[in-house]
C-alpha positions as CSV (number, residue, x, y, z in Angstrom):
1,M,0.0,0.0,0.0
2,I,1.2,3.5,-0.8
3,K,-0.5,6.6,0.7
4,V,0.2,10.2,-0.3
5,K,-1.2,13.0,1.8
6,E,-0.8,16.2,-0.1
7,E,0.2,19.4,1.5
8,G,-3.2,21.0,1.2
9,A,-4.8,18.0,3.1
10,R,-3.0,18.9,6.4
11,S,-4.3,21.1,9.1
12,F,-2.5,22.6,12.0
13,V,-3.8,22.6,15.6
14,D,-2.6,25.3,18.0
15,L,-1.3,23.6,21.1
16,S,-0.7,26.8,23.1
17,D,-3.6,25.9,25.4
18,M,-1.6,23.0,26.8
19,E,0.2,23.5,30.1
20,G,3.9,24.5,29.5
21,V,3.4,25.2,25.7
22,E,3.9,28.5,24.0
23,G,3.7,29.2,20.3
24,V,3.4,25.6,19.0
25,E,1.3,24.3,16.2
26,K,1.1,20.6,15.1
27,A,-0.2,18.8,12.0
28,V,-0.5,15.0,11.8
29,L,1.1,14.1,8.4
30,L,0.5,10.3,8.6
31,G,-1.3,8.3,11.2
32,R,-4.4,6.2,11.9
33,K,-6.5,8.0,9.4
34,E,-4.1,7.0,6.6
35,G,-3.9,3.4,7.8
36,V,-0.4,3.6,9.2
37,P,-0.1,0.6,11.5
38,S,2.7,1.5,14.0
39,F,3.8,5.1,14.0
40,V,2.5,8.7,13.6
41,M,4.4,11.3,11.7
42,R,3.8,14.9,12.9
43,L,5.0,18.3,11.7
44,F,5.6,20.9,14.4
45,K,6.0,24.7,14.1
46,V,7.4,26.5,17.1
47,A,7.3,30.3,16.9
48,P,10.4,32.3,17.9
49,G,10.6,32.3,21.7
50,G,8.1,29.4,21.9
51,N,8.5,26.0,23.4
52,T,7.0,22.5,23.8
53,P,6.3,21.3,27.3
54,Y,9.2,20.2,29.5
55,H,8.1,16.6,29.8
56,E,8.9,12.9,29.5
57,H,7.0,9.7,28.5
58,D,7.7,6.0,28.1
59,W,8.1,6.0,24.3
60,E,10.9,7.0,22.0
61,H,10.7,9.6,19.3
62,E,12.8,10.7,16.4
63,V,12.9,14.3,15.2
64,Y,14.2,15.8,12.0
65,V,14.6,19.6,11.9
66,L,13.4,21.1,8.6
67,A,14.0,24.8,9.3
68,G,15.0,27.3,12.0
69,E,17.1,27.3,15.1
70,G,16.5,26.4,18.7
71,V,17.6,24.2,21.6
72,V,16.7,20.8,23.1
73,K,16.6,21.2,26.9
74,T,17.3,18.1,29.0
75,P,18.2,17.7,32.7
76,E,21.8,17.5,31.5
77,G,21.7,20.9,29.8
78,E,20.8,22.5,26.5
79,R,22.0,21.5,23.0
80,G,21.6,23.8,20.0
81,I,19.7,22.4,17.0
82,S,19.1,23.7,13.5
83,S,18.0,22.8,10.0
84,G,19.2,19.3,9.0
85,D,19.8,18.0,12.5
86,A,18.3,14.6,13.5
87,I,17.5,14.0,17.2
88,Y,16.7,10.8,19.1
89,V,14.8,11.1,22.3
90,S,14.8,7.9,24.3
91,P,11.9,6.7,26.5
92,G,11.9,8.4,29.9
93,Q,14.2,11.3,28.8
94,K,12.9,14.6,30.0
95,H,13.0,17.1,27.1
96,Q,11.7,20.4,25.7
97,F,12.2,22.0,22.3
98,Q,12.7,25.8,22.3
99,A,12.8,28.0,19.2
100,K,15.2,30.9,18.7
101,K,14.0,31.4,15.0
102,E,10.8,29.7,13.9
103,L,11.5,26.0,14.3
104,Q,9.9,23.4,12.0
105,F,10.5,19.7,12.6
106,I,9.1,16.3,11.8
107,C,8.6,14.1,14.8
108,L,7.8,10.3,14.7
109,V,6.2,8.5,17.6
110,P,4.5,5.1,18.1
111,K,0.8,5.3,17.8
112,R,0.3,5.2,21.6
113,G,2.3,8.5,21.7
114,E,-0.3,10.4,19.7
115,P,-3.8,10.5,21.4
116,G,-7.0,10.5,19.5
117,K,-8.8,8.2,17.0
118,E,-8.1,10.4,14.1
119,N,-4.3,10.4,14.3
């Protein structure tokens, strides 16, 4: 099976109403709706000065930075990230993505890491 979800078919959801989130939008690129059996591919946009929550969970995820500049914050410190960087976040690792310039990244998680029947 091959599925193609065209750019115009995606819609972004503002996540700023979540605790600890500022200036973040997310679109599910591929997930349950498209019949993907194991993972969900999401696209995040983080506005300059914005951030995801400082959190941890019991699943891994992989991130690929498409554009922008920012940092990944962990208990061990901060690491600069920019366009072209690939990031692995292991299960149980506390983390947060912060944007210096608008940050856009793709993030893959197992289906259990993306709530909702539509994703």
